[in-house]
C-alpha positions as CSV (number, residue, x, y, z in Angstrom):
1,M,0.0,0.0,0.0
2,S,1.4,3.4,-1.0
3,E,1.6,6.3,1.5
4,Q,-1.0,8.1,-0.6
5,E,-3.4,5.2,-0.2
6,V,-2.7,5.2,3.6
7,V,-3.5,9.0,3.7
8,N,-6.7,8.4,1.7
9,R,-8.0,5.7,4.0
10,T,-7.3,7.8,7.2
11,G,-10.6,9.2,8.1
12,A,-10.4,11.4,11.3
13,G,-7.0,12.9,10.8
14,P,-3.5,11.6,11.5
15,A,-2.8,9.4,14.5
16,T,-0.3,10.8,17.0
17,V,1.7,9.5,20.0
18,D,-1.0,10.8,22.4
19,S,-4.0,9.5,20.4
20,L,-2.4,6.1,20.0
21,A,-1.6,5.9,23.7
22,A,-5.1,6.8,24.6
23,D,-6.5,4.2,22.2
24,L,-4.2,1.6,23.7
25,A,-5.2,2.5,27.2
26,A,-8.9,2.3,26.3
27,L,-8.2,-1.2,24.9
28,G,-6.7,-2.3,28.2
29,V,-3.0,-1.8,27.8
30,A,-1.9,-0.8,31.3
31,P,1.2,0.4,33.2
32,G,3.5,-2.4,34.4
33,M,2.3,-5.0,31.8
34,V,4.6,-7.4,30.0
35,L,3.3,-6.9,26.4
36,L,4.2,-8.9,23.3
37,V,3.2,-6.9,20.2
38,H,2.6,-8.0,16.7
39,S,1.8,-5.1,14.4
40,S,1.2,-3.6,11.0
41,L,2.0,0.0,10.6
42,G,-0.1,0.5,7.4
43,S,-3.2,-0.8,9.2
44,L,-3.1,2.2,11.6
45,G,-3.7,4.7,8.9
46,W,-1.4,7.7,8.6
47,V,0.7,8.1,11.8
48,C,2.5,11.3,12.5
49,G,6.0,10.0,13.2
50,G,5.5,6.6,11.7
51,A,6.9,3.5,13.4
52,A,8.7,5.6,16.0
53,A,5.5,7.2,17.1
54,V,3.8,3.8,17.6
55,I,6.7,2.6,19.8
56,L,6.6,5.8,21.9
57,A,2.8,5.3,22.3
58,L,3.2,1.7,23.4
59,E,5.9,2.7,25.9
60,K,3.7,5.6,27.2
61,A,0.8,3.2,27.7
62,L,3.0,0.7,29.5
63,G,4.8,3.3,31.7
64,T,8.3,2.9,33.2
65,R,7.4,-0.4,34.9
66,G,6.1,-2.0,31.8
67,T,8.2,-4.2,29.4
68,L,7.6,-4.1,25.7
69,V,8.5,-7.2,23.6
70,M,8.4,-7.8,19.8
71,P,9.5,-10.7,17.6
72,A,12.6,-9.9,15.6
73,F,12.7,-12.9,13.3
74,S,15.4,-13.2,10.6
75,G,14.3,-16.3,8.7
76,D,16.8,-15.7,5.9
77,L,19.5,-17.0,8.2
78,S,18.5,-20.5,7.4
79,D,19.4,-23.4,5.1
80,P,18.9,-22.2,1.5
81,A,17.7,-25.7,0.5
82,E,14.5,-24.9,2.4
83,W,13.9,-21.5,0.8
84,R,10.6,-21.0,-1.1
85,N,10.0,-17.3,-1.2
86,P,12.0,-17.2,-3.4
87,P,13.9,-20.4,-4.0
88,V,17.5,-20.1,-5.2
89,P,19.4,-22.5,-7.5
90,A,20.9,-25.6,-5.8
91,S,24.3,-24.6,-7.2
92,W,24.2,-21.6,-4.8
93,W,23.4,-23.5,-1.6
94,Q,26.9,-24.3,-0.4
95,T,28.2,-20.8,-1.2
96,I,25.4,-19.4,0.9
97,R,26.1,-21.8,3.8
98,D,29.9,-20.9,3.6
99,T,29.7,-17.2,3.3
100,M,26.4,-15.8,4.9
101,P,27.3,-13.4,7.7
102,P,26.6,-14.9,11.1
103,Y,23.8,-13.7,13.3
104,D,24.6,-10.4,15.1
105,P,21.8,-9.1,17.3
106,D,22.9,-5.5,16.6
107,L,23.4,-5.8,12.8
108,T,21.1,-8.6,11.5
109,P,17.9,-7.1,10.2
110,T,14.5,-8.6,10.7
111,R,12.8,-10.1,7.6
112,G,9.1,-9.7,6.9
113,M,8.3,-8.4,10.3
114,G,7.2,-4.9,9.4
115,A,8.5,-1.4,10.1
116,I,7.5,-1.2,13.8
117,T,9.4,-4.3,14.7
118,E,12.5,-3.4,12.7
119,T,12.5,0.1,14.2
120,F,12.1,-1.2,17.7
121,R,15.1,-3.5,17.7
122,M,17.6,-0.8,16.9
123,P,17.7,1.9,19.7
124,A,20.1,1.7,22.7
125,G,18.5,0.0,25.6
126,V,16.6,-2.6,23.6
127,L,17.9,-6.1,24.2
128,R,17.7,-8.8,21.5
129,S,17.9,-12.6,22.2
130,A,20.6,-14.8,20.7
131,H,18.6,-17.0,18.3
132,P,19.7,-16.5,14.7
133,Q,16.2,-17.2,13.2
134,V,13.5,-16.4,15.9
135,S,14.9,-13.8,18.2
136,F,12.9,-11.3,20.2
137,S,13.6,-7.7,21.2
138,A,12.6,-6.3,24.5
139,R,13.0,-3.1,26.6
140,G,11.9,-2.5,30.2
141,P,12.6,-3.8,33.7
142,L,12.0,-7.5,32.7
143,A,13.7,-7.4,29.3
144,E,16.9,-9.3,30.3
145,R,14.9,-12.0,32.1
146,I,12.8,-12.5,28.9
147,I,15.5,-12.6,26.3
148,E,18.4,-14.3,28.1
149,E,19.6,-17.9,27.3
150,H,17.3,-18.3,24.3
151,S,17.6,-22.0,23.3
152,L,19.1,-22.7,19.8
153,D,17.0,-25.9,19.4
154,F,13.2,-25.7,19.6
155,G,13.5,-21.9,19.5
156,L,9.9,-21.1,20.2
157,G,9.5,-23.6,22.9
158,E,10.3,-23.9,26.6
159,G,13.7,-22.2,26.3
160,S,12.3,-19.2,24.5
161,P,11.1,-15.7,25.4
162,L,7.6,-16.9,24.7
163,A,7.8,-19.3,27.7
164,R,9.3,-16.5,29.8
165,I,6.4,-14.2,28.9
166,Y,4.0,-17.1,29.8
167,A,5.7,-17.5,33.2
168,L,5.4,-13.7,33.8
169,D,1.7,-13.8,32.9
170,G,2.2,-11.3,30.0
171,R,-0.3,-10.0,27.5
172,V,-0.4,-10.3,23.7
173,L,-1.4,-7.3,21.5
174,L,-2.4,-7.9,17.8
175,L,-2.2,-4.5,16.3
176,G,-3.8,-4.6,12.8
177,V,-2.8,-8.2,12.3
178,G,-4.5,-11.6,12.9
179,H,-3.8,-14.7,14.8
180,D,-1.8,-16.0,11.9
181,S,0.9,-13.6,13.2
182,N,0.4,-14.6,16.9
183,T,3.7,-16.3,17.8
184,S,2.5,-17.4,21.2
185,L,0.5,-20.1,19.4
186,H,3.8,-21.6,18.4
187,L,4.5,-22.2,22.1
188,A,1.3,-24.1,22.2
189,E,2.6,-26.3,19.4
190,Y,5.6,-27.3,21.5
191,R,3.3,-28.2,24.4
192,A,0.6,-30.1,22.5
193,S,0.7,-33.6,21.2
194,W,-1.1,-34.8,18.1
195,P,-0.9,-37.5,15.5
196,G,1.8,-36.8,12.9
197,R,3.7,-34.2,15.0
198,R,7.3,-34.4,13.9
199,E,10.7,-32.9,14.3
200,L,12.9,-31.4,11.6
201,A,16.3,-29.8,11.2
202,N,17.5,-26.6,9.7
203,G,20.8,-24.6,10.0
204,A,22.1,-21.1,10.5
205,P,25.4,-19.2,10.7
206,V,26.4,-18.1,14.2
207,T,29.5,-17.0,16.1
208,V,31.0,-19.4,18.6
209,G,33.7,-17.7,20.5
210,S,35.3,-15.7,17.7
211,T,34.6,-18.2,15.0
212,R,31.8,-18.3,12.5
213,K,30.1,-21.6,12.3
214,W,27.2,-23.1,10.4
215,V,25.2,-25.0,13.1
216,T,22.3,-27.4,12.9
217,I,19.1,-26.4,14.6
218,R,16.5,-28.9,15.8
219,D,12.9,-27.9,15.7
220,I,9.3,-29.1,15.2
221,E,7.4,-28.8,12.0
222,S,5.1,-25.8,12.6
223,D,1.7,-25.2,11.0
224,C,0.0,-21.8,11.3
225,S,-2.9,-22.7,9.0
226,D,-5.3,-23.2,11.9
227,F,-4.1,-20.3,14.0
228,E,-7.1,-18.1,13.0
229,A,-9.5,-20.9,13.9
230,I,-7.8,-21.2,17.3
231,G,-8.1,-17.5,17.9
232,E,-11.8,-17.5,17.0
233,S,-12.3,-20.5,19.3
234,F,-10.5,-18.7,22.1
235,A,-12.6,-15.6,21.8
236,R,-15.8,-17.6,21.6
237,E,-15.2,-20.1,24.4
238,Q,-13.0,-18.2,26.8
239,G,-14.2,-14.6,26.3
240,R,-10.8,-13.3,27.6
241,L,-10.0,-11.1,24.6
242,A,-10.5,-7.4,24.4
243,S,-11.3,-6.0,20.9
244,G,-11.2,-2.4,19.8
245,R,-9.7,0.2,17.5
246,V,-6.3,1.7,17.7
247,A,-6.3,4.5,15.1
248,E,-7.7,2.8,12.0
249,A,-6.6,-0.7,13.0
250,R,-8.5,-3.5,14.6
251,A,-6.7,-4.4,17.8
252,L,-6.9,-7.5,20.0
253,L,-5.5,-7.8,23.5
254,M,-5.4,-11.0,25.4
255,A,-3.7,-12.9,28.3
256,Q,-1.0,-15.0,26.8
257,R,-1.2,-17.8,29.4
258,A,-5.0,-18.3,28.8
259,L,-4.5,-18.3,25.0
260,V,-1.7,-20.8,25.1
261,D,-3.5,-23.2,27.4
262,H,-6.6,-23.0,25.2
263,A,-4.5,-23.6,22.1
264,V,-2.9,-26.7,23.5
265,R,-6.3,-28.2,24.2
266,W,-7.6,-27.2,20.8
267,M,-4.6,-28.7,18.9
268,E,-4.8,-32.0,20.8
269,E,-8.5,-32.2,20.0
270,H,-8.4,-31.2,16.3
271,R,-4.9,-31.7,14.8
272,G,-4.2,-34.9,13.0
273,R,-7.8,-36.1,13.3
274,K,-9.7,-37.3,10.2
275,S,-12.9,-35.5,9.6
276,G,-16.2,-37.4,9.0
């Protein structure tokens, strides 16, 4: 969407730091929360200050005692044999494995995560976890506790920031995006059991000591095709989801622990089952 199109679809004037913070507070974002945010800048309409203004508004709503967290995934640091968007020739694979710069939390950009997430990871005071593919960025009193010792294997499971947010009874904010972007549902995948659940392996370049190495990463095969259905079921059956507007965007706020627990039950009941 072009900036002109964003301007044209912005009805009541531009969003500002103060108006965004007021909308977030009305939705239920409160001082002291641990808040994991998934976002789309374009969905908000025209924002005075762009991504930086959204981050300032989130921090204003959370206050100095709150901790803001965002995914900072870099999926391009992976085995090129698995690339699909786009694929690259097989003759390139070994060159990529041998020469791709290793993960650096300060340098490595996010991929496909949006302007708000990419902007948030960069300022001083923001900490980023050590996983080369599925890192998280955080700022606030609990940031270090959330991002420390991020497990290389099973990177969205029990050794991940997602599990730390669960333990801290954090909240999830979907800001102009749906449950297909809700990474907390991946934590449920690690905790649930269903027929056909399987492990896989990938790889990434990392620095070990002072040496670049290509390492193998164990994981489970993830499937987000039912995440929207899980989110709808959660809203319908649990009723623990606040819905509202932040500027021009539909926004959903929920307790991560309740969501994950519900998703585990849903996956174990529905995944891998034959219909009819």
